C-alpha positions as CSV (number, residue, x, y, z in Angstrom):
1,M,130.6,13.2,7.6
2,S,134.2,13.8,6.9
3,N,135.6,17.3,6.0
4,N,138.7,15.8,4.4
5,I,138.8,16.7,0.7
6,D,140.8,14.4,-1.6
7,F,142.4,16.9,-4.0
8,K,144.1,14.2,-5.9
9,E,140.8,12.5,-6.7
10,L,139.2,15.8,-7.7
11,W,142.2,16.6,-10.0
12,N,141.9,13.2,-11.7
13,R,138.2,13.5,-12.1
14,E,138.6,17.0,-13.7
15,K,141.2,15.5,-16.1
16,A,138.8,12.8,-17.2
17,N,136.1,15.4,-18.0
18,A,138.5,17.6,-20.0
19,P,137.8,17.3,-23.7
20,D,140.3,15.8,-26.1
21,I,141.7,18.8,-27.9
22,S,144.1,16.7,-30.0
23,E,141.0,15.2,-31.7
24,I,139.7,18.6,-32.6
25,F,143.1,19.7,-33.9
26,A,143.3,16.6,-36.0
27,K,139.9,17.2,-37.5
28,A,140.8,20.9,-38.2
29,D,144.1,19.8,-39.8
30,Q,142.2,17.4,-42.0
31,L,139.8,20.2,-43.1
32,N,142.7,22.5,-43.7
33,R,144.5,19.8,-45.8
34,K,141.4,19.2,-47.9
35,T,141.1,23.0,-48.4
36,R,144.8,23.3,-49.4
37,N,144.4,20.4,-51.9
38,K,141.2,22.0,-53.3
39,I,143.1,25.2,-53.9
40,W,146.0,23.4,-55.5
41,R,143.6,21.6,-57.9
42,G,141.9,24.9,-58.7
43,N,145.3,26.5,-59.4
44,I,146.2,23.7,-61.8
45,L,142.9,23.6,-63.6
46,L,142.5,27.4,-63.9
47,S,146.1,27.9,-65.0
48,L,145.5,25.3,-67.7
49,T,142.3,27.2,-68.7
50,V,144.3,30.4,-69.0
51,A,146.9,28.7,-71.2
52,V,144.1,27.3,-73.4
53,M,142.5,30.7,-73.7
54,I,145.8,32.3,-74.7
55,F,146.4,29.5,-77.2
56,I,142.9,30.0,-78.7
57,W,143.5,33.8,-79.0
58,W,146.9,33.3,-80.6
59,Y,145.9,30.3,-82.9
60,Y,142.5,31.4,-84.1
61,Q,143.1,35.1,-84.3
62,P,139.6,36.3,-83.5
63,Q,138.3,39.1,-85.7
64,L,135.8,40.9,-83.5
65,I,136.8,43.1,-80.6
66,T,134.0,41.4,-78.5
67,T,135.9,38.1,-78.7
68,K,139.2,39.7,-77.6
69,I,137.4,41.5,-74.7
70,G,135.7,38.3,-73.7
71,V,138.9,36.3,-73.6
72,T,140.6,39.1,-71.6
73,L,137.7,39.2,-69.1
74,V,137.9,35.5,-68.6
75,I,141.6,35.6,-68.0
76,I,141.3,38.6,-65.6
77,A,138.5,36.8,-63.7
78,I,140.7,33.7,-63.3
79,V,143.9,35.5,-62.4
80,V,142.2,37.7,-59.7
81,F,140.3,34.7,-58.3
82,L,143.6,32.7,-58.1
83,A,145.5,35.6,-56.5
84,T,142.9,36.0,-53.7
85,T,142.3,32.3,-53.2
86,N,146.1,31.7,-52.7
87,Q,146.1,34.1,-49.8
88,M,144.4,31.3,-47.8
89,F,147.6,29.3,-47.7
90,P,149.2,31.0,-44.7
91,L,146.0,30.5,-42.7
92,L,145.9,26.8,-43.6
93,A,149.3,25.8,-42.2
94,K,149.5,22.6,-40.2
95,T,148.7,23.1,-36.5
96,N,151.6,23.4,-34.1
97,V,151.2,20.9,-31.3
98,E,152.1,23.6,-28.8
99,T,149.3,25.9,-30.0
100,D,146.7,26.5,-27.3
101,S,143.0,26.2,-28.1
102,Q,142.4,30.0,-27.8
103,H,145.0,30.8,-30.5
104,F,143.8,28.0,-32.6
105,L,140.2,29.2,-32.3
106,A,141.3,32.7,-33.4
107,Q,143.1,31.1,-36.4
108,M,140.0,29.1,-37.4
109,I,137.8,32.2,-37.1
110,R,140.2,34.0,-39.5
111,V,139.9,31.0,-41.9
112,K,136.1,31.2,-41.7
113,Q,136.1,35.0,-42.4
114,K,138.5,34.6,-45.4
115,Q,136.3,31.8,-46.8
116,D,133.2,33.9,-46.3
117,F,134.9,36.8,-48.2
118,L,136.0,34.4,-51.0
119,N,132.6,32.7,-51.2
120,K,130.5,35.9,-51.2
121,T,132.6,38.7,-52.8
122,M,135.2,37.0,-54.9
123,L,133.2,34.2,-56.2
124,T,130.4,36.6,-57.2
125,G,132.8,38.8,-59.0
126,Y,134.4,35.8,-60.7
127,F,131.1,34.5,-62.0
128,I,130.0,37.9,-63.3
129,L,133.3,38.5,-65.2
130,L,133.4,34.9,-66.4
131,S,129.8,35.0,-67.6
132,L,130.3,38.3,-69.4
133,G,133.5,37.1,-70.9
134,V,132.0,33.9,-72.2
135,F,129.0,35.8,-73.6
136,L,131.2,38.3,-75.4
137,Y,133.5,35.5,-76.6
138,M,130.6,33.5,-78.1
139,I,129.2,36.4,-80.1
140,E,131.7,35.9,-83.0
141,Y,131.5,32.1,-83.2
142,A,127.8,31.5,-82.3
143,G,126.9,34.4,-84.7
144,R,128.1,32.2,-87.7
145,G,125.2,29.7,-87.1
146,S,121.5,30.0,-87.5
147,L,119.3,31.6,-84.9
148,A,118.3,28.1,-83.6
149,F,122.1,27.3,-83.2
150,Q,122.7,30.6,-81.4
151,L,119.8,30.1,-79.0
152,T,120.9,26.5,-78.3
153,A,124.6,27.5,-77.8
154,Y,123.7,30.3,-75.4
155,G,121.0,28.3,-73.7
156,I,123.2,25.3,-73.0
157,T,126.1,27.5,-71.8
158,F,124.1,29.7,-69.5
159,A,122.1,26.7,-68.2
160,W,125.4,25.1,-67.2
161,M,126.6,28.3,-65.5
162,A,123.3,28.6,-63.7
163,F,123.5,25.0,-62.5
164,N,127.0,25.7,-61.2
165,W,126.0,28.9,-59.5
166,F,122.8,27.9,-57.9
167,Y,123.4,24.2,-57.1
168,I,127.1,23.2,-57.0
169,R,128.4,26.5,-55.5
170,T,125.6,26.6,-52.9
171,K,126.1,22.9,-51.9
172,S,129.9,23.3,-51.7
173,I,129.7,26.5,-49.6
174,K,127.2,24.9,-47.2
175,K,129.4,21.8,-46.8
176,Q,132.5,24.0,-46.2
177,Q,130.7,26.2,-43.7
178,N,129.2,23.3,-41.7
179,A,132.6,21.7,-41.4
180,I,134.4,24.9,-40.1
181,N,131.4,25.9,-37.9
182,D,131.6,22.4,-36.2
183,I,135.3,22.9,-35.5
184,I,134.8,26.4,-34.2
185,S,131.9,25.5,-31.9
186,R,133.9,22.5,-30.5
187,L,136.8,24.8,-29.8
188,E,134.6,27.4,-28.2
189,G,133.2,24.6,-26.0
190,V,136.7,23.5,-25.0
191,N,137.7,27.1,-24.2
192,K,134.6,27.6,-22.1
193,Q,135.3,24.3,-20.2
194,L,138.9,25.3,-19.6
195,L,137.9,28.8,-18.3
196,D,135.2,27.4,-15.9
């Protein structure tokens, strides 16, 4: 039995077992790009919604104070949501090739924390203000119809909001969390292997 240790062979074997960090960075960059694009689309759609709401207020000159309050609540909900969502952009910057896995892991954890805050606190506040605003806005215009029309208008509107809240929002959040949790767990595995 030989006591000679081939350090070169051990070094090469260790390199072969090391995980491919560039693959994880590429996957994270892809997720960050999708998130940035989603924020941009949201900015455009919600800004157009604010413009339409202002146009409706100006053109139709609502008579009831509830309608004006409703439009104001919807606009406030959208503006606050956009302002907080756009704070994600600095966290979603493209990964620098020289970034080490520990710093990148810390950055992805900050992205996850910000997304959790947006998904729980801000989205809840947004939906509450939006629902209240739409309800107040509809009082003037739905009130002009019969009771059956009012019940149908409110029923369809709030059924659509409930569908968005309970199904689409939940599905979207779960998909987003699974993607970022996968990246974080892979980065934690890389860091653990590198420290061992």
